[in-house]
C-alpha positions as CSV (number, residue, x, y, z in Angstrom):
1,M,9.4,27.2,-27.1
2,R,11.7,25.7,-25.1
3,T,14.4,22.9,-25.7
4,Y,14.5,20.2,-23.0
5,F,17.0,17.2,-22.6
6,H,16.8,14.3,-20.2
7,V,20.3,12.6,-20.2
8,D,19.9,8.8,-18.1
9,M,23.2,6.9,-18.5
10,D,22.2,3.4,-19.0
11,A,22.9,0.7,-16.2
12,F,24.9,3.1,-14.4
13,F,26.0,1.6,-11.5
14,V,26.9,-1.4,-13.4
15,S,28.7,0.4,-16.3
16,V,30.8,1.7,-13.6
17,E,31.7,-1.3,-12.2
18,E,32.6,-3.0,-16.1
19,L,34.9,0.0,-16.4
20,Y,36.8,-1.3,-13.6
21,D,36.6,-4.6,-13.9
22,P,35.9,-5.8,-17.8
23,S,35.4,-9.4,-17.2
24,L,31.7,-8.6,-16.2
25,K,30.7,-7.1,-19.4
26,G,27.9,-9.3,-21.1
27,K,27.5,-11.2,-17.6
28,P,24.6,-11.0,-15.8
29,V,25.4,-8.5,-12.7
30,V,23.4,-7.0,-10.1
31,V,24.5,-4.3,-7.6
32,G,23.4,-3.4,-4.1
33,G,24.7,-6.3,-2.1
34,E,24.9,-10.0,-1.6
35,A,22.5,-12.5,-2.9
36,N,21.5,-13.5,0.6
37,Q,21.4,-10.1,2.0
38,R,18.6,-7.8,3.0
39,G,18.0,-4.8,0.6
40,V,17.3,-4.4,-3.0
41,V,18.7,-4.1,-6.3
42,A,20.5,-0.6,-7.2
43,A,21.0,-1.8,-10.4
44,A,21.1,-4.9,-13.0
45,S,22.8,-5.4,-16.1
46,Y,20.8,-6.2,-19.3
47,A,21.6,-9.7,-19.4
48,A,20.2,-10.1,-15.9
49,R,17.1,-7.9,-16.7
50,K,16.2,-10.7,-19.4
51,F,15.7,-12.9,-16.7
52,G,13.4,-10.4,-14.8
53,V,15.8,-8.8,-12.5
54,H,15.0,-4.7,-12.1
55,S,16.3,-2.5,-9.6
56,A,14.3,-1.8,-6.2
57,L,13.7,-6.0,-6.3
58,P,14.5,-8.1,-3.2
59,L,18.3,-9.0,-3.7
60,R,17.0,-12.3,-2.7
61,T,14.2,-12.4,-5.1
62,A,16.4,-11.5,-7.9
63,Y,18.8,-14.2,-6.9
64,K,15.9,-16.8,-7.5
65,L,15.0,-15.1,-10.6
66,C,18.7,-15.0,-11.8
67,P,21.2,-17.4,-9.5
68,Q,23.8,-17.1,-11.7
69,A,24.1,-13.7,-11.6
70,I,27.0,-11.7,-10.3
71,F,26.3,-10.1,-7.0
72,L,28.2,-7.0,-5.6
73,H,27.9,-4.5,-3.0
74,G,28.8,-1.8,-5.2
75,H,31.4,1.2,-4.6
76,P,29.3,4.6,-3.7
77,E,32.4,6.9,-3.8
78,R,33.1,5.4,-7.5
79,Y,29.6,6.4,-8.2
80,R,29.8,10.0,-7.4
81,E,33.0,10.4,-9.2
82,K,31.8,9.4,-12.2
83,S,28.4,11.1,-11.6
84,A,30.5,14.4,-11.5
85,E,32.6,13.3,-14.9
86,V,28.9,13.0,-16.3
87,R,28.2,16.2,-15.1
88,R,31.3,18.7,-16.2
89,V,30.3,17.0,-19.8
90,L,27.2,17.7,-19.6
91,L,28.1,21.6,-18.6
92,E,30.1,21.6,-21.7
93,F,26.8,21.6,-24.1
94,S,24.6,23.8,-21.5
95,P,25.2,26.2,-18.6
96,L,21.8,25.2,-17.4
97,V,22.2,21.3,-16.0
98,E,19.9,20.2,-13.0
99,M,21.0,16.4,-11.6
100,A,17.8,14.7,-10.5
101,S,19.7,11.7,-9.3
102,I,23.3,10.4,-9.5
103,D,22.8,9.3,-13.0
104,E,20.4,11.2,-14.3
105,A,20.0,15.0,-15.5
106,Y,17.8,17.7,-17.2
107,L,19.7,20.4,-19.4
108,D,17.8,23.2,-20.8
109,M,19.3,23.5,-24.2
110,T,17.1,26.5,-25.6
111,G,19.3,28.7,-28.0
112,T,22.3,26.6,-28.1
113,E,21.8,26.0,-31.9
114,R,24.5,28.1,-32.5
115,L,27.1,26.2,-30.8
116,H,25.5,22.7,-31.1
117,G,23.4,22.6,-34.0
118,P,19.6,21.5,-33.9
119,A,18.1,19.0,-31.1
120,M,19.0,15.7,-32.9
121,Q,22.6,16.6,-33.7
122,A,23.5,18.3,-30.5
123,A,22.3,15.0,-28.5
124,H,24.6,13.1,-31.1
125,R,27.4,15.0,-30.2
126,L,26.6,14.8,-26.7
127,H,26.7,11.0,-26.8
128,E,29.9,10.9,-28.5
129,S,31.5,13.3,-25.9
130,M,29.8,11.1,-23.1
131,K,31.1,7.9,-24.2
132,R,34.8,9.4,-25.0
133,Q,35.3,11.2,-21.7
134,T,33.8,9.1,-19.4
135,G,33.5,5.8,-21.3
136,L,29.5,5.7,-20.5
137,N,26.5,5.3,-22.6
138,C,23.7,7.1,-22.5
139,S,19.8,7.9,-23.4
140,V,18.7,11.0,-24.4
141,G,15.0,12.5,-24.3
142,I,14.4,15.6,-25.9
143,A,11.1,17.6,-25.7
144,G,9.5,21.0,-24.7
145,A,8.7,19.7,-21.4
146,R,11.2,18.0,-19.1
147,V,8.2,15.3,-18.0
148,V,8.1,14.6,-21.9
149,A,11.9,14.2,-22.1
150,K,12.1,12.0,-18.7
151,V,9.4,9.8,-20.5
152,C,11.3,9.7,-23.8
153,S,15.0,8.8,-22.6
154,D,13.3,5.7,-20.8
155,Q,11.7,4.6,-24.2
156,A,15.2,5.4,-25.9
157,K,17.1,2.9,-23.6
158,P,19.7,1.6,-24.3
159,N,22.2,4.3,-25.6
160,G,19.2,5.5,-27.7
161,V,17.9,9.5,-28.7
162,L,14.3,9.8,-28.8
163,R,12.5,13.5,-29.5
164,I,8.9,14.5,-29.4
165,L,8.3,17.2,-31.7
166,P,6.3,20.4,-30.2
167,G,2.2,20.0,-30.1
168,M,2.9,16.0,-30.0
169,E,3.8,15.8,-26.2
170,A,0.0,14.7,-25.0
171,A,-0.4,12.2,-28.4
172,F,2.9,10.6,-27.4
173,L,1.9,10.0,-24.4
174,A,-1.7,9.2,-24.3
175,P,-1.1,5.0,-25.1
176,L,1.3,4.9,-22.5
177,A,1.0,2.7,-19.4
178,V,0.2,5.2,-16.3
179,R,3.0,4.1,-14.4
180,R,5.2,5.5,-17.0
181,L,4.4,8.9,-15.7
182,P,6.9,10.4,-13.4
183,G,5.3,10.8,-9.7
184,V,2.8,7.8,-10.0
185,G,4.1,5.2,-7.9
186,E,2.8,2.1,-7.1
187,F,0.0,3.3,-4.7
188,T,-1.3,6.1,-6.9
189,E,-1.3,3.3,-9.7
190,K,-3.3,1.0,-7.8
191,N,-5.9,3.4,-7.4
192,L,-5.9,4.7,-10.6
193,R,-6.6,1.6,-12.1
194,A,-9.0,0.4,-9.3
195,M,-10.9,3.6,-11.1
196,G,-10.2,2.3,-14.5
197,V,-7.3,4.5,-15.8
198,E,-4.8,2.6,-17.5
199,T,-3.3,5.0,-19.9
200,I,-1.3,8.0,-19.2
201,G,-4.4,9.4,-21.8
202,Q,-7.2,8.7,-19.9
203,L,-5.7,10.2,-16.7
204,A,-5.2,13.3,-18.9
205,A,-9.0,13.6,-19.8
206,L,-10.0,13.3,-16.0
207,T,-10.6,16.4,-13.7
208,E,-9.4,17.0,-9.9
209,E,-13.2,16.6,-9.0
210,K,-13.3,13.2,-10.9
211,L,-10.3,11.7,-8.7
212,G,-11.4,13.4,-5.5
213,R,-9.3,12.4,-2.6
214,R,-8.6,8.9,-3.7
215,I,-5.5,9.5,-5.1
216,G,-3.9,12.5,-2.8
217,D,-2.3,15.5,-2.8
218,G,-1.2,17.3,-6.2
219,L,-3.9,16.0,-8.5
220,G,-3.9,19.2,-10.7
221,S,-0.2,18.7,-11.6
222,L,-0.6,15.1,-11.7
223,I,-3.3,15.4,-14.2
224,A,-1.1,18.6,-16.0
225,K,2.1,16.1,-16.4
226,A,-0.1,13.7,-18.3
227,Q,-1.3,16.2,-20.6
228,G,2.5,17.1,-21.2
229,L,2.9,19.8,-19.4
230,D,5.4,20.3,-16.6
231,A,3.7,21.2,-13.0
232,G,4.5,20.7,-9.6
233,G,7.5,19.0,-7.5
234,W,10.7,18.5,-9.5
235,F,9.2,20.8,-12.4
236,A,8.1,23.4,-10.1
237,D,11.4,25.3,-10.9
238,D,13.6,26.0,-14.0
239,V,16.5,23.8,-14.4
240,G,19.6,24.9,-12.8
241,E,17.7,26.7,-10.1
242,G,18.1,23.5,-7.5
243,G,19.8,25.0,-4.6
244,D,19.9,23.2,-0.8
245,P,18.0,20.4,0.2
246,K,14.8,20.5,1.2
247,S,15.0,17.8,3.5
248,I,18.1,15.4,4.9
249,S,17.8,12.1,5.9
250,H,19.8,8.9,6.6
251,E,18.7,5.4,6.9
252,H,20.3,1.8,7.6
253,T,18.5,-1.7,6.6
254,F,20.1,-4.2,9.3
255,N,21.2,-7.5,7.3
256,V,19.4,-9.2,10.6
257,D,16.4,-8.0,12.4
258,E,17.6,-6.4,15.3
259,A,15.5,-5.8,18.6
260,S,18.4,-5.0,21.3
261,P,17.7,-1.6,22.6
262,E,21.3,-0.7,23.0
263,A,22.0,-1.6,19.1
264,L,19.0,0.5,18.1
265,E,19.8,3.4,20.1
266,S,23.6,3.3,18.6
267,M,22.5,3.2,15.3
268,L,20.2,6.1,16.1
269,S,22.8,7.9,17.4
270,R,24.8,7.3,14.4
271,L,22.2,8.2,11.6
272,T,21.6,11.4,13.9
273,E,25.3,12.6,13.7
274,M,25.1,11.9,9.9
275,V,21.9,13.9,9.3
276,C,23.5,16.8,11.4
277,R,26.7,16.8,9.7
278,R,25.2,17.1,6.4
279,L,23.1,19.9,7.9
280,R,26.2,21.7,9.1
281,E,28.0,21.3,5.9
282,H,24.7,23.2,4.0
283,E,24.7,25.8,6.6
284,L,21.0,24.7,7.2
285,H,18.8,24.3,10.9
286,A,16.2,21.8,11.0
287,R,13.0,22.9,12.5
288,T,11.4,19.1,12.5
289,V,12.8,15.8,13.2
290,Q,11.6,12.4,12.2
291,I,12.4,9.0,12.7
292,K,11.2,5.8,10.3
293,L,11.2,2.3,11.7
294,R,10.1,-0.6,9.3
295,Y,9.6,-4.2,11.2
296,S,10.0,-7.9,10.3
297,D,6.5,-7.6,8.7
298,F,7.3,-4.8,6.3
299,S,5.1,-2.4,8.2
300,T,6.8,1.1,8.3
301,F,5.7,4.2,10.5
302,T,7.4,7.2,10.6
303,R,7.0,9.7,13.4
304,A,7.7,13.5,13.7
305,R,8.6,16.4,16.2
306,T,8.6,19.7,15.8
307,L,11.7,21.6,18.2
308,E,11.0,24.2,19.9
309,R,13.9,26.2,17.5
310,P,15.9,25.4,14.5
311,T,19.1,23.3,15.2
312,Q,22.0,21.8,13.5
313,L,23.5,20.6,16.8
314,D,23.6,16.8,17.1
315,A,23.1,16.5,20.9
316,E,19.7,18.4,20.5
317,V,18.5,16.4,17.3
318,L,19.5,13.5,19.2
319,E,17.6,14.1,22.6
320,A,14.7,14.6,20.1
321,T,15.1,11.4,17.8
322,R,15.6,9.1,20.9
323,K,12.1,10.6,22.6
324,L,10.6,9.6,19.2
325,F,12.4,6.1,19.5
326,R,11.5,5.3,23.1
327,A,7.7,6.4,22.7
328,H,6.9,4.5,19.3
329,W,9.1,1.4,19.2
330,R,7.3,-1.5,20.0
331,R,10.0,-2.6,22.6
332,G,11.0,-6.0,21.8
333,Q,9.5,-6.3,18.3
334,P,12.8,-6.6,15.8
335,L,13.3,-4.1,13.5
336,R,14.5,-4.3,9.8
337,L,15.4,-0.6,9.0
338,L,16.0,2.5,11.0
339,G,16.0,6.3,9.7
340,V,16.6,9.5,10.9
341,H,14.8,12.7,8.7
342,A,15.5,16.3,9.1
343,G,12.9,18.6,7.7
344,D,11.5,22.3,7.6
345,L,15.2,23.7,6.8
346,S,16.5,27.3,6.8
347,P,19.6,28.8,6.9
348,A,21.6,29.7,9.6
349,S,19.9,32.9,11.1
350,A,22.0,35.7,11.4
351,Q,21.1,36.5,14.9
352,M,22.6,33.2,16.2
353,E,26.2,33.9,14.4
354,L,26.6,37.3,16.3
355,L,26.3,35.5,20.0
356,D,29.7,34.7,20.4
357,A,29.5,33.8,23.6
358,T,27.0,31.5,24.4
359,P,27.0,28.0,25.3
360,E,25.4,26.7,22.0
361,T,28.1,28.8,20.3
362,R,30.9,27.1,21.5
363,L,29.0,23.7,21.0
364,R,28.7,25.0,17.3
365,Q,32.3,25.6,17.0
366,A,32.8,22.3,18.7
367,M,31.3,20.7,16.1
368,G,33.2,22.5,13.0
369,A,36.1,21.7,14.4
370,V,35.4,18.0,14.5
371,D,33.7,18.2,11.2
372,A,37.1,19.4,9.9
373,L,38.8,15.9,11.6
374,R,36.1,14.1,9.7
375,D,37.2,15.6,6.5
376,R,41.1,15.0,6.8
377,F,40.8,11.5,8.6
378,G,37.4,10.2,7.4
379,E,34.0,9.8,8.6
380,K,34.5,6.9,11.6
381,S,37.5,9.2,12.7
382,V,35.1,11.1,15.7
383,S,32.0,10.0,16.8
384,L,29.6,10.2,19.5
385,A,30.0,7.9,21.9
386,S,26.7,6.0,22.2
387,G,26.9,5.6,18.3
388,M,30.1,4.1,18.2
389,K,29.0,0.3,18.2
390,A,26.8,1.2,14.8
391,R,28.4,-0.6,11.9
392,F,26.6,1.6,9.2
393,R,27.5,0.7,5.8
394,E,26.8,3.2,2.7
395,R,23.9,1.6,0.4
396,T,24.5,2.3,-3.0
397,H,21.2,4.0,-4.4
398,E,20.6,6.7,-7.0
399,N,19.9,9.8,-4.3
400,P,23.3,9.7,-2.4
401,A,24.7,12.3,-0.1
402,A,26.6,15.0,-1.6
403,L,24.8,14.7,-5.3
404,P,27.1,16.1,-7.8
405,G,26.0,19.6,-8.2
406,R,24.2,19.8,-5.2
407,E,26.9,19.9,-2.8
408,P,27.4,22.4,-0.1
409,R,28.1,25.4,-1.5
410,K,31.2,25.9,0.2
411,K,32.7,22.5,-1.6
412,R,31.1,23.4,-5.2
413,T,33.8,23.8,-7.7
414,D,31.7,25.4,-10.6
């Protein structure tokens, strides 16, 4: 029987801000942007949560609920640095650590009893070490399945520990609301409730045939998770086996709905640049390219295209994203959000590396030189001419670029 920890940092973004500005402690704080801005809450202090403010809530709604709150844009670089510190603490307890997001991780603690003692004792030591080394609090869930450990850590908040003994997983999950189960989002919850499924236990008792196509893909794994088993998605691989990203994307929410073709295509160029930069950092090529369009009424559309061959070059990806944009944007209709996504990723082809005189090879070498300049002088030091006017601001969110432990291999330190 394996032993898994799910470690979830308490109000991570807010807690980091409090380290830099202690005057924020005990006050209602919202991280994600200004009160009158577009966007959603990335994190809320526990004082703000008492007023109904929570992550993913529109900032303007948060202001209506708690106008006395302090609204902050946040500092993504600080959060990445602190997340790296958190990961280093976790690696002291197990070599098998998987960062699920910037503020949560899974640890395989199987066989660590001689070093750290029984599970509850190890969790207590982890709590103390985390506070001492990072200044932050965390909650720990312990179980024989990661999906159960994740639910446990949420139940243990703030700054608590909850362990479910082997054989008790299904009984622990059964009375909880179905939305508490990882993998059940708003859409799935709505469909399940329409079928009379309110709790995880009710879901666990169903079959794929009973649910049918009304829920979507992954029914078998969803039912298995409701029964307290690791299945599908994040839980398919062993802890610590997470490698290169399965997809790479960047998106931008405009502060004011944008209808200018020039401004939109400039932002499209900037987002494409950022995606291709990360492809080269991870030494990956993309076979599919997708754009995301969100209009003023929140209607959202994605459109994808399969390339003739995989690439990581800005010009080639930009040609594809431009064609998609020009074919599917309702000209004149203001956009709230624009995004670029690269998928169907594969490692750099060995054959391509052997070609040293083709125009493509020379272009790849040139882009490598550009990336080196950006490493030294910053992302804005070199840019496509078509993207120079785009004003992109990195939003605070739980899955940023360069997530600690998932950096490009050549930049990893462990």
